[in-house]
C-alpha positions as CSV (number, residue, x, y, z in Angstrom):
1,M,3.6,22.8,-12.5
2,G,0.2,21.5,-13.4
3,T,-2.6,20.1,-11.3
4,P,-1.6,17.3,-8.9
5,V,-3.9,14.4,-8.3
6,T,-2.9,12.5,-5.2
7,L,-4.2,9.2,-3.7
8,D,-3.2,6.2,-1.7
9,I,-3.6,2.7,-3.0
10,P,-3.6,0.0,-0.3
11,H,-1.9,-3.3,-0.8
12,Q,-0.7,-6.4,1.1
13,L,2.3,-7.2,-1.0
14,G,5.2,-5.5,1.0
15,K,7.6,-3.2,-0.7
16,S,9.4,-5.8,-2.8
17,G,6.3,-7.3,-4.1
18,V,4.9,-4.0,-5.2
19,R,8.1,-2.9,-6.8
20,Q,8.2,-6.2,-8.9
21,R,4.6,-5.6,-10.0
22,L,5.2,-2.0,-10.9
23,D,8.3,-2.8,-12.9
24,S,6.6,-5.5,-14.9
25,G,3.3,-3.6,-15.4
26,I,4.0,0.1,-15.7
27,G,4.3,-0.2,-19.5
28,R,0.7,-1.3,-19.7
29,I,-0.4,2.3,-19.0
30,G,0.1,3.0,-22.7
31,E,-2.3,0.4,-23.7
32,K,-5.1,2.2,-21.8
33,I,-4.7,5.4,-23.8
34,P,-6.3,5.6,-27.2
35,G,-3.6,5.8,-29.8
36,G,-1.1,4.5,-27.3
37,A,1.6,6.3,-25.3
38,Q,5.3,6.2,-24.4
39,V,6.0,5.4,-20.8
40,N,9.5,5.9,-19.2
41,H,10.3,5.2,-15.6
42,R,13.1,5.0,-13.1
43,W,13.5,4.4,-9.4
44,E,14.9,6.8,-6.8
45,G,14.9,4.7,-3.6
46,D,11.3,3.6,-2.9
47,T,9.8,6.1,-5.4
48,M,9.2,5.3,-9.0
49,L,9.3,8.4,-11.2
50,F,7.5,8.0,-14.6
51,T,6.4,10.0,-17.5
52,V,3.5,9.2,-19.9
53,Q,3.7,11.0,-23.2
54,A,0.6,10.8,-25.4
55,L,-1.5,13.1,-27.6
56,G,1.1,15.9,-27.4
57,Q,1.0,15.9,-23.6
58,S,3.5,14.8,-21.0
59,I,2.3,13.6,-17.6
60,R,4.8,13.2,-14.7
61,S,4.0,11.0,-11.9
62,E,5.5,9.6,-8.6
63,L,4.6,6.4,-6.9
64,T,6.2,6.0,-3.4
65,V,6.0,2.5,-2.1
66,F,5.3,1.8,1.5
67,E,4.8,-1.5,3.2
68,D,0.9,-1.2,3.1
69,K,0.2,1.4,0.5
70,V,1.5,3.2,-2.6
71,H,1.2,7.0,-2.5
72,A,0.6,8.3,-6.1
73,V,1.0,11.9,-7.3
74,V,0.0,12.5,-10.9
75,D,0.9,16.0,-12.2
76,L,-1.6,16.8,-14.9
77,P,-0.6,19.6,-17.3
78,A,-2.9,22.7,-17.4
79,F,-4.6,21.4,-20.6
80,L,-5.8,18.3,-18.8
81,A,-6.6,19.8,-15.4
82,M,-10.3,19.8,-16.2
83,F,-10.1,16.0,-16.2
84,A,-8.6,15.6,-12.7
85,G,-11.8,13.9,-11.4
86,P,-12.1,11.3,-14.1
87,V,-8.3,10.7,-14.1
88,K,-8.3,10.1,-10.3
89,A,-11.4,7.8,-10.7
90,A,-9.6,5.8,-13.4
91,I,-6.5,5.4,-11.3
92,E,-8.6,4.3,-8.3
93,R,-10.2,1.7,-10.5
94,E,-7.2,0.5,-12.5
95,A,-4.3,0.8,-10.0
96,P,-5.4,-2.2,-7.8
97,K,-5.4,-4.4,-10.9
98,L,-1.7,-3.6,-11.4
99,L,-0.9,-4.7,-7.8
100,R,-2.7,-8.1,-8.2
């Protein structure tokens, strides 16, 4: 286990609206990473489990959808733990765009 980054992302879309946006937009994460990335995801109930593989690293994440927020847990590998602050800031900045 690496260093978990957790945050809540508020929304007003309801569960089904958020699920649709996540399904259609999760692949765009790879576009934000220099050199690209492979993104794989699946649903377990109201939780999307996904993995981003890039630059020889694999980052596991969970997004649990509630009626008014998405609870995100991003598990950074030890190699990337020093970037936890900037990663959290980037998620806080970019995640709301995915939910528009």
